[in-house]
C-alpha positions as CSV (number, residue, x, y, z in Angstrom):
1,X,85.5,82.2,67.9
2,X,85.9,84.5,71.3
3,X,89.4,86.5,71.5
4,X,91.7,86.7,74.2
5,X,93.4,89.9,74.5
6,X,96.3,90.2,76.9
7,X,99.6,88.5,78.2
8,X,100.6,85.1,79.8
9,X,102.6,86.7,82.5
10,X,99.4,88.2,83.9
11,X,98.0,86.7,87.1
12,X,94.2,88.0,85.6
13,X,94.7,87.2,82.2
14,X,96.0,83.9,83.2
15,X,92.6,83.9,85.6
16,X,90.4,83.5,82.3
17,X,92.7,81.6,80.5
18,X,92.2,79.2,82.7
19,X,88.7,79.4,83.4
20,X,88.3,79.4,79.6
21,X,90.4,75.9,78.9
22,X,88.8,74.2,82.0
23,X,85.4,74.8,80.5
24,X,86.5,73.5,76.7
25,X,85.4,76.6,74.9
26,X,87.8,77.3,71.9
27,X,89.2,80.9,72.1
28,X,91.7,82.6,70.4
29,X,94.9,84.4,72.7
30,X,95.9,87.8,71.3
31,X,99.2,89.5,72.6
32,X,98.3,93.0,74.0
33,X,99.9,94.8,77.0
34,X,98.0,97.2,79.1
35,X,98.2,100.6,76.3
36,X,96.1,104.2,76.2
37,X,96.1,103.6,72.6
38,X,92.7,103.5,70.6
39,X,92.8,100.3,69.6
40,X,93.0,99.0,73.0
41,X,90.9,101.9,74.7
42,X,88.0,100.9,72.4
43,X,87.1,97.3,73.8
44,X,88.7,98.2,77.6
45,X,88.0,102.0,78.9
46,X,91.2,101.6,81.0
47,X,93.3,100.4,78.9
48,X,93.7,97.0,81.0
49,X,93.8,93.2,80.3
50,X,92.2,91.1,80.3
51,X,89.7,92.1,77.8
52,X,87.3,89.4,75.9
53,X,85.8,90.2,72.5
54,X,82.6,88.3,71.6
55,X,80.3,88.0,68.4
56,X,78.4,90.9,70.7
57,X,81.4,93.3,71.3
58,X,83.7,93.5,73.9
59,X,84.1,92.5,77.7
60,X,86.7,94.3,80.2
61,X,87.7,92.9,83.6
62,X,88.0,90.0,85.2
63,X,85.3,89.3,87.1
64,X,82.7,89.6,84.3
65,X,84.5,88.0,81.9
66,X,84.6,85.1,84.1
67,X,80.3,85.5,84.6
68,X,79.8,86.0,81.5
69,X,81.7,82.6,80.5
70,X,79.4,81.1,83.0
71,X,76.0,82.2,81.6
72,X,77.4,81.5,77.7
73,X,78.7,78.0,78.6
74,X,76.8,76.6,80.7
75,X,77.7,72.8,80.3
76,X,80.9,72.6,82.6
77,X,79.7,74.8,84.9
78,X,82.7,76.4,87.1
79,X,80.5,77.7,89.6
80,X,78.2,76.2,92.2
81,X,74.3,75.4,90.5
82,X,72.9,76.5,94.3
83,X,72.4,79.9,94.4
84,X,73.8,80.7,98.5
85,X,77.0,78.6,97.4
86,X,77.5,80.2,94.2
87,X,77.2,83.7,96.0
88,X,79.8,82.0,98.4
89,X,81.7,81.2,96.1
90,X,81.9,84.9,94.6
91,X,82.4,86.6,97.8
92,X,86.1,84.4,98.2
93,X,87.0,85.3,94.3
94,X,86.1,88.9,95.5
95,X,88.1,88.6,99.2
96,X,91.1,87.5,97.1
97,X,91.2,90.1,94.9
98,X,90.1,93.2,96.4
99,X,91.7,92.6,100.1
100,X,94.4,90.3,99.3
101,X,96.0,90.9,95.7
102,X,94.8,94.6,95.3
103,X,96.7,95.3,98.9
104,X,99.5,93.3,98.2
105,X,100.5,94.9,94.8
106,X,101.5,98.1,96.0
107,X,104.9,95.8,96.9
108,X,105.0,94.4,93.1
109,X,107.2,97.4,91.9
110,X,109.8,96.3,94.7
111,X,109.4,92.6,94.5
112,X,109.3,92.2,90.3
113,X,110.7,95.6,88.8
114,X,113.5,96.6,90.9
115,X,111.5,99.8,92.2
116,X,113.4,100.7,95.8
117,X,112.1,100.0,99.0
118,X,109.5,101.8,99.8
119,X,109.2,102.1,103.7
120,X,106.1,104.0,103.9
121,X,104.2,101.5,101.5
122,X,106.0,98.9,103.3
123,X,104.9,100.1,106.6
124,X,101.1,100.2,105.6
125,X,100.6,97.1,103.4
126,X,102.1,94.1,105.8
127,X,99.9,94.5,108.6
128,X,96.7,95.1,106.8
129,X,98.0,92.2,104.5
130,X,98.5,89.6,107.2
131,X,95.2,90.7,108.8
132,X,93.3,90.0,105.7
133,X,95.1,86.5,104.9
134,X,94.4,85.9,108.6
135,X,90.6,86.6,108.6
136,X,90.8,84.7,104.6
137,X,91.0,81.2,106.5
138,X,87.2,81.9,107.5
139,X,86.8,81.5,103.6
140,X,89.2,79.1,102.5
141,X,88.5,74.9,103.0
142,X,91.3,73.6,100.9
143,X,88.9,70.1,100.7
144,X,90.6,69.6,98.3
145,X,89.7,73.1,96.6
146,X,89.8,76.3,98.0
147,X,85.8,76.4,97.9
148,X,85.2,72.9,98.9
149,X,84.9,69.8,97.0
150,X,84.4,71.0,93.4
151,X,86.7,72.9,91.4
152,X,85.4,76.3,90.7
153,X,86.5,80.0,89.6
154,X,87.8,80.7,92.8
155,X,90.5,78.0,92.1
156,X,91.2,79.6,88.8
157,X,91.3,83.4,90.6
158,X,93.5,81.5,93.8
159,X,96.0,79.5,92.2
160,X,97.1,82.2,90.3
161,X,97.0,85.3,92.8
162,X,98.5,83.5,96.0
163,X,101.9,82.6,94.9
164,X,102.2,86.3,93.1
165,X,101.1,87.4,96.3
166,X,103.7,85.3,98.5
167,X,106.5,85.9,96.3
168,X,106.0,89.7,96.6
169,X,105.7,89.2,100.4
170,X,108.7,86.8,100.8
171,X,110.8,89.6,98.5
172,X,109.7,92.6,100.2
173,X,109.5,91.2,103.8
174,X,111.9,87.9,104.2
175,X,108.8,86.2,104.9
176,X,105.7,84.5,103.0
177,X,102.7,85.9,104.3
178,X,101.0,83.7,102.4
179,X,102.2,80.3,104.2
180,X,102.7,82.4,107.4
181,X,98.8,82.9,107.5
182,X,97.1,79.6,105.8
183,X,99.9,77.4,106.5
184,X,102.8,76.2,104.1
185,X,102.0,72.8,104.0
186,X,98.5,73.5,103.3
187,X,99.2,76.4,100.5
188,X,101.9,74.3,99.1
189,X,99.8,71.1,98.9
190,X,96.8,73.3,97.3
191,X,98.7,75.1,94.4
192,X,100.4,71.5,93.6
193,X,97.2,70.1,93.4
194,X,95.9,72.8,91.0
195,X,99.2,73.1,88.6
196,X,99.1,69.2,88.1
197,X,95.3,69.9,86.1
198,X,96.7,69.8,82.3
199,X,95.0,73.1,81.7
200,X,97.0,74.5,84.4
201,X,100.2,73.1,83.5
202,X,99.7,74.6,79.9
203,X,98.9,78.2,81.3
204,X,102.1,78.0,83.4
205,X,104.4,76.6,80.9
206,X,103.1,79.4,79.0
207,X,104.1,82.0,81.4
208,X,107.5,80.5,81.7
209,X,108.1,80.7,77.8
210,X,106.7,84.4,77.8
211,X,109.1,85.4,80.6
212,X,112.3,83.5,79.3
213,X,111.6,85.4,76.2
214,X,110.8,89.3,77.7
215,X,114.2,88.4,79.7
216,X,117.1,90.8,78.4
217,X,119.4,89.1,76.3
218,X,123.2,88.5,77.9
219,X,125.9,90.2,75.8
């Protein structure tokens, strides 16, 4: 059985978890946080999560893990069959992760972990993220899914990344840059639509439980 290592608060872990559930692939979840310990580094060279342990060996980084799942378990595809449409799906995922989530990630220490405001970071991130979100409009469709009429790996990515980016920008800038660029009603309806899928509900519920368990206990 496949073993997925990571933790349920991680958006990249949840991207892969949702894909596994949607594809109906049996897997075991193993809790682990990013680490430089030897038992993590032997599977993930930078000590990052998620990583996936298969009978053939370990895979790290969410994008190749997602690609492996498509190749190894084709019965329930989450990528289009047409080569160009498949490439467009990959393009959308890469744009979401490289030009949206990775840019916004610089805000996360302030937004989620209590770090002090960093005016230099904020001055760099806001215009870049605003531009990239506005350019994202050329790639998304929300018809009804982010890439068109079929649920794909792009939805697994968008559903975990967009809310995190939106909350971070609201927290740091006092404005939801995702809603401003893509339309608040459009994004809300889309996230609700995905969130109503049974497997997405399981991912969300597991994430809430882990957040609650990790919260400091009142004395």
